[in-house]
MARNULO-922907 format. One line per 10 residues: number of its first residue (from 1); their letters; for each residue x, y, z of C-alpha. Coordinates in pm, 1 decimal. Layout:
NUM> a> X/Y/Z ~ ...
# end
This chain:
1> xxxxxxxxxx> 4906.6/534.9/1648.5 ~ 5096.9/757.6/1884.4 ~ 5051.6/764.1/2263.4 ~ 4880.9/1103.0/2242.3 ~ 4602.7/935.0/2042.8 ~ 4498.7/712.6/2334.3 ~ 4141.7/794.7/2411.8 ~ 4037.2/797.5/2047.0 ~ 3888.0/451.0/2090.0 ~ 3599.3/482.2/2336.9
11> xxxxxxxxxx> 3612.0/118.8/2456.0 ~ 3959.7/-3.9/2544.6 ~ 3866.1/-371.5/2560.8 ~ 3928.3/-648.3/2308.1 ~ 4004.7/-659.7/1938.1 ~ 3965.7/-936.3/1679.7 ~ 4230.5/-949.0/1405.9 ~ 4140.2/-1093.5/1066.2 ~ 4420.2/-1105.2/805.9 ~ 4361.4/-1143.3/431.7
21> xxxxxxxxxx> 4713.0/-1284.9/403.7 ~ 4745.0/-1313.9/26.4 ~ 4620.9/-957.8/-37.4 ~ 4872.9/-811.4/207.4 ~ 5159.8/-1035.7/96.2 ~ 5118.7/-957.8/-274.2 ~ 5047.0/-586.1/-223.8 ~ 5348.5/-549.3/4.7 ~ 5589.2/-710.6/-239.5 ~ 5446.6/-523.7/-539.8
31> xxxxxxxxxx> 5475.7/-196.1/-352.0 ~ 5846.0/-254.2/-300.7 ~ 5882.5/-54.7/22.8 ~ 6114.6/-315.3/170.5 ~ 6347.1/-584.8/42.2 ~ 6289.2/-801.5/349.8 ~ 6004.6/-1012.2/474.5 ~ 5694.8/-863.2/634.5 ~ 5734.0/-801.1/1007.1 ~ 5401.4/-946.3/1118.8
41> xxxxxxxxxx> 5465.6/-847.8/1482.0 ~ 5374.4/-491.7/1379.5 ~ 5015.4/-608.2/1333.1 ~ 5003.2/-668.3/1707.0 ~ 5160.9/-326.2/1768.6 ~ 4862.5/-171.5/1591.6 ~ 4612.5/-396.8/1768.3 ~ 4731.4/-334.5/2125.8 ~ 4669.4/37.3/2080.5 ~ 4303.6/-57.8/2041.2
51> xxxxxxxxxx> 4269.5/-331.8/2302.3 ~ 4357.6/-689.8/2393.1 ~ 4406.9/-905.0/2079.4 ~ 4152.5/-1172.7/2173.5 ~ 4118.2/-1323.5/1825.4 ~ 4405.2/-1363.7/1576.9 ~ 4325.0/-1531.7/1245.8 ~ 4502.2/-1533.4/910.4 ~ 4335.1/-1672.5/598.2 ~ 4511.8/-1821.5/294.0
61> xxxxxxxxxx> 4583.8/-2133.1/94.6 ~ 4873.6/-2215.2/325.4 ~ 5016.5/-2475.2/88.5 ~ 5148.5/-2175.2/-108.9 ~ 5302.7/-1995.4/189.5 ~ 5497.7/-2247.7/395.8 ~ 5768.1/-1997.6/491.1 ~ 5529.9/-1755.8/663.0 ~ 5342.7/-2009.4/873.8 ~ 5601.4/-2044.9/1151.4
71> xxxxxxxxxx> 5625.7/-1669.4/1214.7 ~ 5247.6/-1624.4/1235.8 ~ 5208.1/-1928.1/1461.9 ~ 5482.1/-1788.9/1687.1 ~ 5280.0/-1468.4/1718.5 ~ 4971.2/-1661.3/1825.0 ~ 4775.8/-1651.3/1499.6 ~ 4531.4/-1925.4/1408.2 ~ 4594.8/-2018.2/1045.6 ~ 4273.3/-2083.3/855.3
81> xxxxxxxxxx> 4355.2/-2292.9/550.4 ~ 4133.0/-2229.5/247.4 ~ 4248.2/-2432.4/-55.6 ~ 4214.8/-2225.6/-370.1 ~ 4211.4/-2520.3/-609.8 ~ 3854.4/-2589.1/-707.4 ~ 3723.0/-2302.9/-491.5 ~ 3833.3/-1993.9/-688.1 ~ 4077.6/-1716.9/-609.3 ~ 3835.0/-1546.4/-366.7
91> xxxxxxxxxx> 3781.0/-1854.4/-149.9 ~ 3980.7/-1716.3/143.8 ~ 3796.8/-1380.4/127.4 ~ 3459.5/-1555.9/130.6 ~ 3555.0/-1779.6/423.4 ~ 3687.6/-1481.6/618.8 ~ 3364.3/-1288.0/558.5 ~ 3150.8/-1585.4/669.7 ~ 3355.3/-1629.7/987.7 ~ 3332.7/-1258.2/1076.1
101> xxxxxxxxxx> 2956.9/-1249.3/1022.6 ~ 2914.1/-1571.5/1223.2 ~ 3120.6/-1439.9/1513.7 ~ 2983.0/-1087.1/1534.1 ~ 2630.2/-1114.1/1400.5 ~ 2508.1/-1470.3/1447.6 ~ 2686.1/-1540.5/1780.0 ~ 2692.1/-1172.3/1885.2 ~ 3048.5/-1165.6/2014.0 ~ 3109.2/-905.2/2282.7
111> xxxxxxxxxx> 3426.8/-790.0/2109.6 ~ 3363.5/-437.2/1982.1 ~ 3672.3/-376.7/1768.6 ~ 3757.1/-554.6/1444.3 ~ 4096.0/-512.3/1280.4 ~ 4041.1/-602.2/915.5 ~ 4377.7/-640.0/746.7 ~ 4318.3/-610.4/372.5 ~ 4312.4/-353.6/94.3 ~ 4058.9/-547.8/-112.7
121> xxxxxxxxxx> 3755.8/-337.8/-204.4 ~ 3539.2/-651.7/-193.7 ~ 3533.5/-615.0/186.9 ~ 3360.8/-275.7/163.1 ~ 3002.8/-409.1/211.5 ~ 3124.1/-611.1/511.2 ~ 3275.8/-300.9/674.6 ~ 2951.4/-105.7/622.5 ~ 2744.9/-391.4/764.4 ~ 2961.0/-425.6/1075.2
131> xxxxxxxxxx> 2944.1/-51.8/1145.1 ~ 2565.7/-60.6/1109.7 ~ 2568.7/-322.1/1385.9 ~ 2771.5/-96.7/1614.9 ~ 3110.4/-258.3/1557.1 ~ 3426.8/-51.8/1534.5 ~ 3613.5/-135.8/1211.6 ~ 3983.8/-56.5/1178.9 ~ 4126.7/-131.4/834.6 ~ 4493.4/-199.9/769.4
141> xxxxxxxxxx> 4641.4/-221.4/420.1 ~ 4935.0/-121.0/202.4 ~ 4958.6/241.1/87.6 ~ 4894.1/292.1/-281.2 ~ 4720.7/-44.7/-321.1 ~ 4419.0/-15.8/-90.2 ~ 4075.6/48.6/-239.5 ~ 3931.3/390.3/-154.4 ~ 3585.1/241.4/-103.7 ~ 3716.8/16.1/172.9
151> xxxxxxxxxx> 3919.6/297.0/332.3 ~ 3616.4/523.7/358.8 ~ 3396.0/241.1/487.1 ~ 3620.4/188.7/793.1 ~ 3619.1/395.4/1112.0 ~ 3996.9/422.5/1081.6 ~ 4242.2/301.6/820.3 ~ 4617.3/254.5/872.1 ~ 4891.1/177.1/621.1 ~ 5086.4/-123.1/742.5
161> xxxxxxxxxx> 5402.8/-53.7/542.2 ~ 5430.9/294.3/699.2 ~ 5385.4/150.3/1048.8 ~ 5624.3/-137.1/981.3 ~ 5896.3/71.8/817.3 ~ 5841.7/434.8/922.2 ~ 6043.9/705.2/748.7 ~ 5882.0/982.4/945.8 ~ 6091.2/1295.6/972.1 ~ 5927.6/1620.1/1089.7
171> xxxxxxxxxx> 5909.0/1890.9/825.4 ~ 6119.8/2199.6/867.0 ~ 5911.6/2513.5/823.1 ~ 6187.9/2680.9/622.8 ~ 6196.8/2421.1/347.2 ~ 5989.4/2170.5/156.4 ~ 6034.9/1816.6/293.3 ~ 6293.4/1618.4/97.6 ~ 6116.0/1287.7/144.1 ~ 5761.1/1177.1/215.3
181> xxxxxxxxxx> 5554.6/868.4/137.8 ~ 5443.4/868.9/-226.5 ~ 5084.2/976.4/-283.7 ~ 5049.3/1204.1/19.7 ~ 5072.5/1583.0/15.7 ~ 5052.9/1782.0/337.6 ~ 4817.7/2032.5/167.9 ~ 4542.4/1771.8/187.7 ~ 4599.7/1732.3/562.8 ~ 4601.8/2110.6/608.9
191> xxxxxxxxxx> 4267.6/2145.2/432.5 ~ 4127.5/1873.7/657.1 ~ 4257.5/2057.0/965.4 ~ 4095.0/2380.8/842.3 ~ 3757.4/2205.7/810.9 ~ 3777.9/2076.8/1167.6 ~ 3892.6/2410.2/1312.7 ~ 3645.0/2628.3/1121.2 ~ 3368.5/2617.1/1390.5 ~ 3620.3/2687.3/1669.6
201> xxxxxxxxxx> 3634.3/3066.0/1681.2 ~ 3779.6/3095.1/2031.4 ~ 3905.7/2880.9/2315.9 ~ 4088.4/2549.3/2302.2 ~ 3995.8/2185.4/2255.0 ~ 4196.1/1869.0/2323.9 ~ 4428.8/1758.9/2046.4 ~ 4280.6/1408.0/2058.7 ~ 3937.7/1550.2/1977.5 ~ 4078.5/1735.5/1677.1
211> xxxxxxxxxx> 4246.0/1422.4/1544.9 ~ 3931.4/1217.4/1603.7 ~ 3730.0/1464.6/1394.9 ~ 3992.2/1455.6/1118.8 ~ 3978.3/1075.0/1115.1 ~ 3599.1/1080.4/1099.5 ~ 3617.9/1305.0/791.2 ~ 3900.5/1102.6/636.6 ~ 3953.4/753.1/785.9 ~ 4307.0/713.7/647.7
221> xxxxxxxxxx> 4435.9/1037.4/799.3 ~ 4758.5/975.0/988.7 ~ 5031.1/1232.4/1040.5 ~ 5293.4/970.8/952.1 ~ 5153.7/961.9/597.8 ~ 5278.2/1319.9/560.8 ~ 5620.0/1270.3/718.8 ~ 5549.0/1373.6/1079.8 ~ 5662.9/1169.0/1378.3 ~ 5357.2/1265.2/1586.6
231> xxxxxxxxxx> 5030.1/1457.2/1568.4 ~ 5188.0/1723.0/1791.5 ~ 5469.3/1772.5/1536.0 ~ 5210.1/1808.2/1260.3 ~ 5011.4/2071.7/1452.5 ~ 5318.5/2271.0/1550.9 ~ 5409.4/2312.6/1182.8 ~ 5063.8/2454.2/1100.0 ~ 5085.1/2772.5/1310.5 ~ 4902.8/2970.7/1043.7
241> xxxxxxxxxx> 4596.9/2749.1/1102.6 ~ 4613.2/2663.3/1475.1 ~ 4773.7/2757.5/1803.2 ~ 4905.7/2467.9/2013.4 ~ 4964.0/2463.8/2386.9 ~ 5019.4/2212.0/2667.9 ~ 4765.6/2205.0/2949.8 ~ 4969.1/2136.2/3263.5 ~ 4660.6/2060.4/3472.2 ~ 4529.3/1780.9/3249.2
251> xxxxxxxxxx> 4871.9/1706.3/3093.8 ~ 4713.1/1713.2/2748.6 ~ 4774.6/1881.4/2413.9 ~ 4526.7/2159.3/2332.3 ~ 4448.2/2328.3/2002.3 ~ 4288.0/2665.6/1931.4 ~ 4259.3/2935.1/1661.8 ~ 4590.1/3085.2/1541.1 ~ 4741.7/3379.7/1724.5 ~ 4755.5/3658.9/1463.6
261> xxxxxxxxxx> 5038.5/3847.5/1634.3 ~ 5268.3/3545.7/1617.6 ~ 5187.7/3486.6/1251.0 ~ 5296.3/3837.0/1150.0 ~ 5641.0/3774.8/1295.9 ~ 5687.3/3415.4/1181.7 ~ 5832.5/3321.9/840.5 ~ 5567.2/3221.6/592.3 ~ 5526.6/2846.1/560.9 ~ 5581.0/2695.2/214.2
271> xxxxxxxxxx> 5245.9/2520.4/254.7 ~ 5073.9/2856.9/298.5 ~ 5161.4/2950.8/-59.3 ~ 5027.6/2617.5/-182.5 ~ 4709.3/2689.1/13.7 ~ 4684.9/3030.4/-153.1 ~ 4700.6/2876.8/-501.7 ~ 4447.0/2608.5/-410.1 ~ 4218.2/2879.9/-272.6 ~ 4248.6/3076.8/-598.9
281> xxxxxxxxxx> 4149.7/2768.1/-797.8 ~ 3859.9/2696.9/-562.2 ~ 3732.2/3055.2/-605.1 ~ 3729.1/2985.5/-978.1 ~ 3527.9/2668.1/-912.3 ~ 3811.2/2431.4/-996.2 ~ 3852.4/2123.1/-779.6 ~ 4213.5/2035.8/-702.1 ~ 4381.7/1817.3/-442.7 ~ 4759.8/1789.2/-484.2
291> xxxxxxxxxx> 4857.9/1433.8/-574.5 ~ 5144.6/1271.5/-760.4 ~ 4886.5/1052.1/-933.7 ~ 4728.6/1342.7/-1123.9 ~ 4943.8/1319.5/-1443.8 ~ 4874.3/946.6/-1478.6 ~ 4502.2/997.0/-1411.3 ~ 4477.2/1265.3/-1679.8 ~ 4669.2/1055.0/-1931.9 ~ 4436.0/761.2/-1866.1
301> xxxxxxxxxx> 4137.6/994.9/-1905.9 ~ 4277.5/1106.4/-2241.5 ~ 4283.8/746.7/-2366.1 ~ 3922.7/697.8/-2257.9 ~ 3812.1/1028.3/-2413.0 ~ 3986.8/933.7/-2736.1 ~ 3828.9/590.4/-2736.2 ~ 3483.2/741.5/-2683.0 ~ 3511.1/1036.0/-2924.5 ~ 3161.2/1117.4/-3046.3
311> xxxxxxxxxx> 2987.9/1010.0/-2724.1 ~ 2829.4/1254.1/-2480.2 ~ 3008.7/1410.3/-2183.9 ~ 2784.4/1221.6/-1940.2 ~ 2857.5/890.1/-2111.5 ~ 3233.9/947.2/-2112.2 ~ 3233.0/1068.5/-1751.8 ~ 3049.5/759.0/-1630.2 ~ 3279.6/531.6/-1829.4 ~ 3584.3/696.7/-1669.7
321> xxxxxxxxxx> 3446.7/640.9/-1317.6 ~ 3356.2/281.9/-1405.5 ~ 3703.0/212.2/-1545.8 ~ 3889.2/350.8/-1243.3 ~ 3646.4/178.5/-1005.6 ~ 3706.6/-160.6/-1167.3 ~ 4073.4/-144.6/-1267.9 ~ 4240.5/121.4/-1049.3 ~ 4066.5/100.7/-712.6 ~ 4374.5/224.4/-526.6
331> xxxxxxxxxx> 4327.5/570.3/-683.8 ~ 4086.6/784.7/-484.6 ~ 3763.0/861.4/-666.9 ~ 3797.5/1222.1/-552.0 ~ 4121.7/1257.1/-749.5 ~ 3951.3/1119.6/-1061.3 ~ 3656.0/1357.3/-1018.8 ~ 3895.5/1650.3/-984.5 ~ 4074.6/1556.0/-1307.1 ~ 3753.7/1505.8/-1506.8
341> xxxxxxxxxx> 3633.9/1845.6/-1385.1 ~ 3965.3/2006.5/-1487.9 ~ 3931.1/1858.4/-1838.5 ~ 3591.3/2024.6/-1867.9 ~ 3696.9/2359.5/-1718.5 ~ 4006.5/2379.4/-1942.4 ~ 3784.0/2337.1/-2249.3 ~ 3972.1/2035.6/-2385.0 ~ 3687.6/1927.2/-2612.8 ~ 3414.3/2074.9/-2828.6
351> xxxxxxxxxx> 3045.3/1990.4/-2825.9 ~ 2833.5/1928.3/-3132.0 ~ 2684.6/2275.1/-3197.0 ~ 2421.7/2167.3/-3452.0 ~ 2089.5/2218.7/-3277.7 ~ 1902.1/2035.6/-3551.1 ~ 2071.5/1711.1/-3442.8 ~ 1897.6/1711.6/-3104.5 ~ 1551.2/1765.1/-2956.6 ~ 1518.0/2079.8/-2746.9
361> xxxxxxxxxx> 1501.7/1867.8/-2430.3 ~ 1859.0/1735.8/-2477.3 ~ 2105.7/1919.5/-2252.9 ~ 2459.6/2015.0/-2351.6 ~ 2600.7/1729.9/-2139.0 ~ 2415.1/1477.7/-2354.0 ~ 2541.0/1609.9/-2687.3 ~ 2822.3/1443.4/-2875.3 ~ 3172.1/1583.3/-2825.0 ~ 3525.1/1547.3/-2961.1
371> xxxxxxxxxx> 3868.4/1625.8/-2821.1 ~ 4021.8/1936.9/-2972.9 ~ 4262.9/1875.7/-3260.6 ~ 4543.1/2049.2/-3069.3 ~ 4530.0/1767.4/-2812.8 ~ 4664.4/1449.0/-2965.0 ~ 4823.6/1280.1/-2662.6 ~ 4786.0/1248.1/-2289.1 ~ 5095.3/1462.5/-2234.1 ~ 4951.0/1739.0/-2454.5
381> xxxxxxxxxx> 4625.8/1732.4/-2257.7 ~ 4818.0/1752.1/-1929.5 ~ 5013.4/2057.5/-2052.1 ~ 4695.1/2219.1/-2190.8 ~ 4525.1/2190.1/-1851.3 ~ 4837.9/2295.4/-1658.7 ~ 4869.1/2615.1/-1865.8 ~ 4502.0/2689.1/-1803.9 ~ 4539.9/2646.6/-1426.9 ~ 4863.3/2848.0/-1412.8
391> xxxxxxxxxx> 4694.8/3130.6/-1604.8 ~ 4424.2/3146.8/-1340.3 ~ 4677.6/3147.6/-1056.3 ~ 4891.3/3413.3/-1228.6 ~ 4592.7/3646.0/-1277.4 ~ 4492.5/3622.5/-911.8 ~ 4814.2/3568.3/-720.2 ~ 4880.4/3810.2/-437.5 ~ 5099.1/4009.5/-469.0 ~ 5008.6/4023.4/-835.7
401> xxxxxxxxxx> 5262.9/3902.3/-1085.0 ~ 5495.5/3611.4/-1017.7 ~ 5391.6/3251.0/-957.7 ~ 5623.1/3049.2/-736.0 ~ 5733.3/2742.9/-937.7 ~ 5794.3/2534.0/-626.1 ~ 5442.6/2590.0/-488.4 ~ 5285.5/2551.2/-834.6 ~ 5465.6/2220.9/-880.9 ~ 5325.5/2102.2/-547.2
411> xxxxxxxxxx> 4974.1/2199.7/-657.6 ~ 4991.0/2041.0/-1003.5 ~ 5203.8/1732.6/-937.2 ~ 5195.0/1673.1/-562.0 ~ 5570.9/1729.8/-529.5 ~ 5840.8/1986.8/-605.5 ~ 6032.8/1773.4/-855.9 ~ 5875.9/1936.6/-1164.4 ~ 5980.0/2299.4/-1108.0 ~ 6166.5/2314.1/-1441.5
421> xxxxxxxxxx> 5855.5/2197.3/-1625.1 ~ 5639.3/2448.7/-1439.4 ~ 5879.5/2730.0/-1527.6 ~ 5852.5/2634.9/-1896.1 ~ 5475.1/2650.5/-1871.5 ~ 5486.0/2979.6/-1682.8 ~ 5681.7/3129.6/-1973.0 ~ 5384.0/3050.5/-2198.3 ~ 5102.9/3192.7/-1983.6 ~ 4898.5/3486.4/-2106.2
431> x> 5035.0/3816.7/-1982.1
# end
């Protein structure tokens, strides 16, 4: 968190840190963001922005992690040893949950803030329960490996690897950023900012209030995820959505509606064109959030559709959500829903049209369906859907005519690396 965020937490008192050591250790190494060891001191850097770290506990079968014990002990952590042999692989998680419930529910600790360091979706019910009992839950995990259910159950969720090894570099308005953390597209943050600013028709509000509202809508929002060094840098690059000023009296950042006169003179932001294409798709009732995970999600959906050929749309849809929920928890459910909806809108399959096979009470969604014969692979389904979406954008783009390959690549793939592929698809769209 940046210094301008101070004030987000209403009670600047104490915080209890609980570390699911094995989850973080394995996720960190699998993620491959750093060749070195985890800098555990950064956990305290996160905690002190919330309050005094009164409790510091790390849970693991410590017989497996001798090398890490000295560093954690040096930082004042109490190491809770939970042997896994004979107790199962979730023994440490269970012990951590019992200790948290005992401290905060049974003994009614006066500590209000709990820093839960894990990306394991099994802690989701615990986070909900603690919030119901008026505890403030801050989750910390590894980007790309943390379960969406847990993220959304927390009051705030931070990505430890981005705090520990920041690569933040403010975007230049004249160009698309060359580097950003994988899985994050600034268009998602811009849409979130629009939602927060929509009721504010005039006047200014404190920047901290705006960020608080954005975090309430999306607990893992953090400007660093999108390549910005501070929330102020993020806001200053979104001049088509907000106006930003410094209040000298209160020495605070303030945010208000955009100043139209300034926008007419300023160069158009690359993100504005992405927004335009997303708006066109939304007007055509197509859900889309730019993400680099979309191609892989659609290819996985193809395999599930193929496996369940002859089942109903509702059955296949539920199986897709079940599969991602059980096997790919790090992928946001919203992304999966978007992709399933795109498969339907792009008409990738055909329903059984024989009325005699069904009672009149059976809806279309409960009829059997099959993938179209033209779609025989996940890559073919991806291209089929991409052409469909590009056709819609091309028919509605303003000024009419040309679709920008850079912006279209950002919309379809969450980055600008696939411009050549987009140009090939654009050559095939209906004129």
